C-alpha positions in Angstrom: 6.5 -36.7 49.5 7.3 -40.1 48.4 9.8 -41.8 46.4 9.0 -45.3 45.0 6.7 -47.9 44.9 4.8 -47.2 48.4 2.0 -45.6 50.4 2.1 -42.2 51.6 0.3 -41.9 54.8 -0.4 -39.0 57.4 -1.4 -39.7 61.2 -2.2 -37.1 62.8 -1.8 -38.8 66.8 -0.3 -42.0 65.8 -1.8 -42.4 69.1 -5.6 -43.1 70.4 -7.0 -40.1 69.3 -6.0 -40.3 65.1 -6.7 -39.4 62.1 -5.2 -40.1 58.8 -4.8 -39.9 55.1 -3.5 -42.9 53.0 -2.6 -42.0 49.4 -2.3 -45.3 47.8 0.7 -45.3 44.7 -0.1 -46.0 41.7 -2.0 -45.3 38.6 -5.7 -44.6 39.5 -4.1 -44.7 43.7 -7.3 -44.5 46.3 -7.5 -41.7 49.0 -8.9 -42.4 52.0 -9.4 -40.3 54.8 -10.3 -41.9 57.8 -11.2 -40.1 61.2 -11.5 -40.7 64.8 -14.7 -41.5 66.1 -17.5 -39.3 65.4 -14.3 -37.2 63.4 -16.1 -35.3 60.7 -14.1 -34.3 57.4 -14.3 -30.5 56.2 -13.8 -29.2 52.6 -13.6 -26.1 53.7 -17.4 -25.3 51.5 -15.5 -25.0 47.7 -16.7 -26.1 45.0 -16.9 -30.3 44.1 -16.8 -30.9 40.0 -17.8 -34.2 38.6 -18.4 -35.6 41.3 -19.3 -39.5 41.5 -20.9 -41.1 44.4 -21.3 -44.9 45.4 -22.6 -45.8 48.7 -23.9 -42.1 49.4 -26.3 -41.9 51.8 -27.5 -38.7 54.1 -28.8 -38.4 58.0 -32.1 -38.0 59.0 -32.5 -35.7 61.7 -35.3 -36.0 63.8 -37.4 -33.1 64.9 -39.7 -35.1 67.6 -43.6 -33.9 68.0 -44.4 -30.4 68.2 -47.5 -28.3 68.7 -46.4 -24.8 67.9 -44.2 -22.7 65.6 -40.3 -23.8 64.7 -37.8 -24.5 63.1 -36.4 -26.6 60.0 -32.4 -26.1 60.6 -30.8 -26.2 57.3 -27.4 -27.4 58.9 -29.0 -30.2 60.9 -29.1 -31.8 57.6 -31.4 -31.8 54.2 -33.2 -34.9 55.1 -35.5 -34.3 58.3 -38.5 -35.5 60.3 -40.7 -34.2 62.6 -44.8 -35.6 63.9 -47.5 -33.1 64.0 -49.2 -33.6 67.5 -52.0 -30.9 67.1 -52.7 -26.9 66.5 -51.7 -24.6 63.9 -48.3 -22.6 63.1 -46.1 -22.2 60.8 -42.6 -23.8 60.7 -39.3 -22.3 59.2 -36.7 -23.4 57.0 -33.5 -21.3 57.8 -30.1 -20.9 57.4 -30.0 -22.1 53.4 -27.0 -21.1 51.2 -27.0 -17.5 50.3 -27.3 -16.9 46.0 -27.2 -21.1 45.9 -29.7 -23.5 45.4 -31.1 -25.8 48.1 -33.6 -28.8 49.1 -35.3 -30.4 51.7 -36.8 -33.5 52.3 -39.3 -33.5 55.1 -40.5 -36.9 56.7 -43.2 -35.8 58.3 -46.1 -38.0 60.3 -49.8 -36.9 61.0 -49.3 -34.0 59.0 -52.9 -33.4 58.6 -53.3 -33.6 62.9 -52.6 -29.5 62.5 -52.1 -26.6 60.0 -49.0 -26.3 59.1 -48.0 -23.1 56.9 -44.1 -23.7 56.0 -42.2 -20.6 55.9 -39.3 -19.6 53.8 -37.0 -18.0 56.8 -37.5 -18.3 60.7 -41.2 -19.7 61.7 -42.0 -15.9 63.3 -39.6 -13.5 60.8 -42.2 -12.5 58.6 -40.3 -14.7 55.3 -42.7 -15.6 52.7 -44.8 -18.8 52.6 -44.0 -22.1 50.7 -45.4 -21.9 47.0 -47.3 -24.7 45.7 -48.8 -26.2 42.5 -51.4 -24.5 41.6 -51.4 -22.4 44.7 -52.4 -25.1 47.4 -50.9 -26.5 49.9 -51.7 -30.6 49.9 -53.8 -32.0 51.9 -52.4 -33.6 54.2 -52.5 -37.2 56.8 -54.2 -37.0 59.5 -52.9 -40.8 60.6 -50.0 -41.4 58.1 -46.6 -39.7 56.9 -46.4 -38.0 54.0 -42.6 -37.3 52.2 -42.8 -33.0 51.1 -39.9 -31.7 49.1 -38.9 -27.9 49.3 -36.3 -26.1 47.0 -35.0 -23.0 46.8 -33.4 -21.1 44.2 -32.6 -17.7 45.9 -30.7 -19.0 48.3 -33.5 -18.5 50.4 -36.1 -16.3 49.8 -38.5 -18.5 48.3 -39.6 -22.0 49.1 -41.2 -24.4 46.1 -42.6 -27.0 47.8 -45.0 -30.7 46.2 -45.4 -34.0 47.6 -43.2 -36.4 46.8 -45.6 -39.2 48.5 -48.4 -38.2 50.7 -50.4 -41.3 53.1 -47.6 -43.6 52.3 -47.5 -47.0 53.5 
């Protein structure tokens, strides 16, 4: 606790492995949480209400080049990329939060170089194919970049896909 006009600082080690939490004294004081290196700040999966974000960014998880079935794992992030080399294969969308709305943005390079079907759940698990406006997936760019977005409202049983941008140049 602190009494008076001082900041309260909690330092976990005081050494080179230290992280810290600083609560700045005064009206509308800031709370700063600084991790050491690549440390993470976990909030125990609780609901954050009425949040306003500033300087917000998401990491893009690069899945590399693909020519066969694989999964896009949401624990890797909500923005992911991959390049289609060739082939006909399923891409599963896994690890959505149960009973929650989830979304995934995909930066897809050369998507039309193969035939890709997006599936709810693991690629080989027989999950529902993504649903598209008009009942058909968009025609993807053979040589170039497409941006696709998927959303689910039932924890990942069904995904709804739409083209956020095709043949982006």
